[in-house]
PLY file of the C-alpha trace (Angstrom):
ply
format ascii 1.0
element vertex 338
property float x
property float y
property float z
element edge 337
property int vertex1
property int vertex2
end_header
88.00 51.04 46.03
90.03 51.64 42.67
88.65 55.48 42.31
90.21 55.87 45.48
93.44 54.01 44.98
94.07 56.06 41.82
93.78 59.10 43.26
96.82 58.98 45.48
100.38 59.67 43.95
102.78 57.31 44.39
100.45 54.25 43.69
100.74 52.39 40.95
98.36 49.61 39.76
100.74 46.78 38.56
98.18 44.15 37.74
94.32 42.89 38.56
93.07 39.35 39.02
89.25 38.41 38.20
87.70 35.19 37.48
85.65 36.45 35.04
87.47 37.41 31.39
84.92 40.12 30.65
85.30 41.69 33.89
89.28 41.87 33.21
88.87 43.10 29.97
86.87 46.10 31.11
89.10 47.20 34.34
92.50 47.08 32.30
90.90 49.02 30.03
89.29 51.41 32.35
92.05 51.62 34.53
94.84 51.11 32.41
95.90 48.00 34.41
99.13 46.49 32.12
98.25 42.43 33.51
94.59 41.06 34.12
95.05 37.70 35.31
92.12 34.72 35.74
94.20 33.28 39.07
95.05 35.38 41.96
97.97 32.87 42.57
99.24 33.45 39.40
99.61 37.22 39.49
101.07 37.34 43.22
103.75 34.96 41.81
104.61 36.35 38.71
104.23 40.57 39.68
105.38 40.38 43.69
103.27 43.04 44.63
104.14 45.24 47.54
100.54 45.38 48.44
97.31 43.99 47.40
93.22 45.91 47.18
90.97 42.74 48.12
87.76 43.91 46.34
85.63 40.87 46.41
82.72 39.42 48.04
82.71 38.41 52.05
83.13 35.21 51.96
86.49 35.28 49.63
87.87 37.42 51.59
89.69 34.93 54.07
91.40 33.08 51.60
92.21 35.91 49.65
93.75 37.83 52.62
95.92 34.85 53.48
96.86 33.87 49.88
98.79 37.82 49.77
99.84 37.96 53.20
101.79 34.46 52.39
103.46 35.77 49.03
104.68 38.72 51.77
102.13 41.29 50.82
100.50 43.87 52.63
96.49 43.65 52.83
94.07 46.33 51.96
90.56 44.46 52.18
86.95 45.67 51.50
84.72 45.93 54.27
83.03 43.63 56.08
86.63 42.55 57.17
85.74 38.82 57.77
82.79 36.44 58.05
83.47 35.12 61.17
86.17 36.41 64.35
87.99 33.15 63.90
88.81 33.99 60.37
89.83 37.44 61.59
91.88 36.13 64.58
93.81 33.96 62.20
94.33 36.97 59.47
95.69 39.24 62.21
98.06 36.71 63.39
98.60 35.53 60.15
99.84 39.17 59.31
101.79 39.85 62.70
103.91 36.59 61.47
104.64 37.78 58.05
105.52 41.41 59.78
102.60 42.57 57.23
99.67 45.22 57.69
96.13 44.84 57.15
93.79 47.11 56.59
90.24 47.45 55.76
87.90 50.23 53.45
85.60 51.53 56.33
86.26 55.08 54.83
82.90 56.88 55.91
85.04 58.84 58.97
86.78 60.04 56.68
83.79 62.09 54.92
83.63 65.84 55.52
80.54 65.80 57.75
81.63 63.02 59.78
85.02 64.82 60.19
83.25 68.09 61.14
81.53 66.33 63.75
84.11 64.29 64.96
86.20 67.70 65.31
83.70 69.06 67.72
83.49 66.51 70.06
87.21 66.87 70.30
87.31 70.19 70.90
84.42 69.82 73.60
82.43 72.57 72.46
79.31 70.97 72.53
79.69 69.78 75.73
79.94 65.26 76.71
78.54 63.39 74.07
75.93 60.86 76.26
73.50 59.34 73.07
73.35 58.74 69.30
70.35 57.79 67.14
71.28 56.02 63.98
68.95 55.13 61.18
68.21 54.25 57.48
65.20 54.04 55.96
64.29 52.38 52.78
62.70 50.21 50.56
64.92 47.84 48.97
64.18 43.70 49.08
67.32 41.43 49.43
66.88 40.32 45.38
66.80 44.00 44.42
70.61 44.52 45.30
73.19 43.97 42.54
76.77 42.91 42.63
77.82 40.35 45.67
75.22 41.97 48.21
72.73 40.45 46.09
74.07 37.14 47.07
74.38 37.37 50.99
72.16 34.99 53.11
69.89 36.36 56.13
72.65 38.08 57.82
72.98 40.84 55.54
72.07 44.70 56.42
73.70 44.64 59.71
76.88 42.86 58.68
77.29 45.01 55.59
76.18 48.23 55.65
76.05 48.02 59.33
79.92 48.13 60.12
80.13 51.46 58.91
77.51 52.92 61.13
79.08 50.74 64.11
82.66 52.42 63.18
81.35 55.66 63.35
79.34 55.04 66.46
82.71 53.82 68.50
85.16 56.47 66.83
82.75 59.17 68.29
82.33 57.50 71.76
86.16 56.58 71.45
85.20 53.34 72.80
83.66 49.98 72.05
80.31 48.99 73.25
80.33 47.12 76.53
76.73 45.49 75.78
74.41 44.91 72.71
70.92 44.04 72.71
69.25 43.45 69.32
65.92 42.64 68.05
65.02 41.61 63.93
61.33 42.20 62.93
59.74 39.31 60.70
58.05 41.85 58.02
57.55 38.80 55.52
57.40 35.33 55.36
58.93 35.59 51.97
62.07 37.49 53.26
64.51 35.87 55.84
66.94 38.76 56.58
67.57 41.56 58.61
65.77 43.99 56.89
64.36 45.36 59.57
66.60 45.62 63.01
67.14 47.71 65.75
70.32 47.54 67.91
71.06 49.44 71.06
74.55 49.51 72.42
75.61 50.23 75.81
78.97 52.21 76.10
80.93 52.62 78.96
80.36 55.56 81.33
76.26 55.23 81.00
76.29 56.33 77.51
73.84 55.00 74.93
73.17 54.59 71.01
70.22 53.31 68.79
70.60 51.82 65.87
67.65 51.17 63.36
68.01 49.95 60.08
64.79 49.25 57.79
64.75 48.03 54.42
60.93 48.04 54.10
60.06 51.32 54.75
57.37 52.77 52.18
58.36 56.32 54.20
60.56 58.72 52.10
63.87 57.07 52.00
66.55 58.09 54.56
69.65 56.59 53.39
71.39 57.27 56.62
70.73 59.94 59.53
72.40 60.44 62.77
71.49 62.56 65.51
74.38 62.75 68.22
73.40 64.55 71.69
75.81 66.32 74.07
75.46 67.72 76.90
75.58 71.47 75.48
74.25 70.70 72.00
72.87 68.34 69.24
74.79 67.46 66.12
72.84 66.28 62.99
74.29 64.37 60.24
72.56 63.49 56.82
74.04 60.94 54.20
72.54 60.98 50.98
70.70 63.74 49.51
68.83 66.60 50.98
66.02 68.35 50.09
64.32 69.83 52.48
62.43 72.89 53.66
60.77 73.79 56.88
59.30 76.49 58.38
58.13 76.27 62.07
58.17 77.72 65.07
60.95 78.17 67.74
59.06 77.82 71.27
62.44 78.41 72.91
63.29 81.93 71.76
59.55 82.49 70.73
59.96 83.49 67.44
59.75 81.54 63.92
62.60 79.42 62.41
63.02 79.05 58.78
65.65 76.05 57.57
66.19 75.16 53.94
68.32 72.63 53.21
69.51 71.20 49.21
73.01 68.99 48.87
73.33 65.90 46.96
75.87 64.33 49.04
75.21 64.94 52.51
75.53 67.40 55.26
76.31 68.25 59.13
74.37 70.40 61.49
74.29 72.21 64.75
71.72 72.04 66.95
71.02 74.47 69.55
68.56 76.23 71.37
65.59 74.83 68.84
68.05 76.50 66.16
69.37 74.63 63.64
72.73 75.65 61.86
74.61 74.58 58.57
78.08 73.02 59.82
79.43 71.53 56.49
77.96 70.36 52.84
79.74 67.54 50.82
79.13 66.89 47.39
77.92 63.37 45.91
81.89 62.15 45.27
82.61 62.54 49.03
83.00 57.86 50.01
85.06 57.68 46.86
87.22 60.63 48.31
86.98 59.63 51.51
88.22 56.18 50.53
91.50 57.70 48.98
91.69 59.45 52.12
91.59 56.10 54.25
94.27 54.33 51.75
96.84 57.36 52.58
96.60 56.37 56.06
96.89 52.58 55.38
99.97 53.51 53.41
101.35 55.27 56.05
100.93 52.50 58.29
103.08 50.61 55.84
105.90 53.09 56.07
105.69 53.08 59.55
106.14 49.33 59.90
104.27 46.54 60.99
103.21 47.66 64.58
100.49 49.76 62.88
98.19 47.27 61.92
96.12 48.01 64.60
93.68 49.26 61.51
92.52 44.74 61.50
92.48 44.68 65.45
90.14 47.77 65.39
88.19 45.97 62.56
87.79 43.02 64.04
86.19 44.48 67.27
83.89 46.39 65.37
82.81 42.52 63.74
82.89 41.55 66.86
80.16 44.38 67.68
78.02 42.69 64.71
77.98 39.31 65.44
76.63 39.84 69.16
73.67 42.24 67.56
72.80 38.66 65.94
73.35 36.73 68.89
71.15 38.80 70.65
68.76 38.54 68.24
68.72 35.12 67.81
67.73 34.89 71.64
64.72 37.10 71.55
66.86 40.34 72.33
68.62 38.78 75.27
71.59 41.16 76.50
75.02 40.19 75.10
78.15 41.26 77.25
81.41 42.38 75.37
0 1
1 2
2 3
3 4
4 5
5 6
6 7
7 8
8 9
9 10
10 11
11 12
12 13
13 14
14 15
15 16
16 17
17 18
18 19
19 20
20 21
21 22
22 23
23 24
24 25
25 26
26 27
27 28
28 29
29 30
30 31
31 32
32 33
33 34
34 35
35 36
36 37
37 38
38 39
39 40
40 41
41 42
42 43
43 44
44 45
45 46
46 47
47 48
48 49
49 50
50 51
51 52
52 53
53 54
54 55
55 56
56 57
57 58
58 59
59 60
60 61
61 62
62 63
63 64
64 65
65 66
66 67
67 68
68 69
69 70
70 71
71 72
72 73
73 74
74 75
75 76
76 77
77 78
78 79
79 80
80 81
81 82
82 83
83 84
84 85
85 86
86 87
87 88
88 89
89 90
90 91
91 92
92 93
93 94
94 95
95 96
96 97
97 98
98 99
99 100
100 101
101 102
102 103
103 104
104 105
105 106
106 107
107 108
108 109
109 110
110 111
111 112
112 113
113 114
114 115
115 116
116 117
117 118
118 119
119 120
120 121
121 122
122 123
123 124
124 125
125 126
126 127
127 128
128 129
129 130
130 131
131 132
132 133
133 134
134 135
135 136
136 137
137 138
138 139
139 140
140 141
141 142
142 143
143 144
144 145
145 146
146 147
147 148
148 149
149 150
150 151
151 152
152 153
153 154
154 155
155 156
156 157
157 158
158 159
159 160
160 161
161 162
162 163
163 164
164 165
165 166
166 167
167 168
168 169
169 170
170 171
171 172
172 173
173 174
174 175
175 176
176 177
177 178
178 179
179 180
180 181
181 182
182 183
183 184
184 185
185 186
186 187
187 188
188 189
189 190
190 191
191 192
192 193
193 194
194 195
195 196
196 197
197 198
198 199
199 200
200 201
201 202
202 203
203 204
204 205
205 206
206 207
207 208
208 209
209 210
210 211
211 212
212 213
213 214
214 215
215 216
216 217
217 218
218 219
219 220
220 221
221 222
222 223
223 224
224 225
225 226
226 227
227 228
228 229
229 230
230 231
231 232
232 233
233 234
234 235
235 236
236 237
237 238
238 239
239 240
240 241
241 242
242 243
243 244
244 245
245 246
246 247
247 248
248 249
249 250
250 251
251 252
252 253
253 254
254 255
255 256
256 257
257 258
258 259
259 260
260 261
261 262
262 263
263 264
264 265
265 266
266 267
267 268
268 269
269 270
270 271
271 272
272 273
273 274
274 275
275 276
276 277
277 278
278 279
279 280
280 281
281 282
282 283
283 284
284 285
285 286
286 287
287 288
288 289
289 290
290 291
291 292
292 293
293 294
294 295
295 296
296 297
297 298
298 299
299 300
300 301
301 302
302 303
303 304
304 305
305 306
306 307
307 308
308 309
309 310
310 311
311 312
312 313
313 314
314 315
315 316
316 317
317 318
318 319
319 320
320 321
321 322
322 323
323 324
324 325
325 326
326 327
327 328
328 329
329 330
330 331
331 332
332 333
333 334
334 335
335 336
336 337
């Protein structure tokens, strides 16, 4: 989060709080933070900042967000937003009472590949979007994850990474799903987590999305892939390194088909009539730049006033979809209406 914040003009980091003294010292040197504290309440009382950025594990988001709001600060919270809908509702209500804004760092939609896709959907040049496939395949056991992610319980992959994916799908369909179905495959008896989960999201207008997260796959890693099927074309995005050479046959045009892709950050492509055309590439630093652009929008919301605090309400609905997925999986994949 800090790289994105420090890239913006008009933002000054006045202080930081961390329970770990070594983390505090490193952060003070790395980001030139003048004052660091062990106690966030003491920091808020002494420094009285305009806003507080919360980049801590999800289980702490509720307490720290409430603390910052009660000290009169705007809040910019790392995702996942909250651990429950009840917590989300209470923070939104608290922000409204204090006339403060709450933002959530769900920045993927600001990456060049996803912005290009959104622009095409808005232009209607590809026709109506009716179906999306989204997937992540890798081999990453829960205990192999670093930092706070290693401490997540059985609700981990959909809760953490799924926040980005559900956010993107809702933006592309310009609506929230009306129903969710999910199943979690039991891969190993010693792994009690959603390391292999499949969801179907039913959107208004007879549209549908399928999500597949498999973190026990021995296939080549795919960090995040999507194909958006529209009436007149398909759109394909690949987030993460892409190195691909493909020589095939276009049966529609009855001619050879050649595709070459190489990028560290990702790419978006237009697929039509059996051909694939590159739309845009992005660097491997795109996530940090997207975080800066997303925070810039939050800053503008603060300047417009508390009425712009709908970002938290939006992320509350994203959380609702995720929790519905877990509810469906816990009841054998039954349909959960939203």
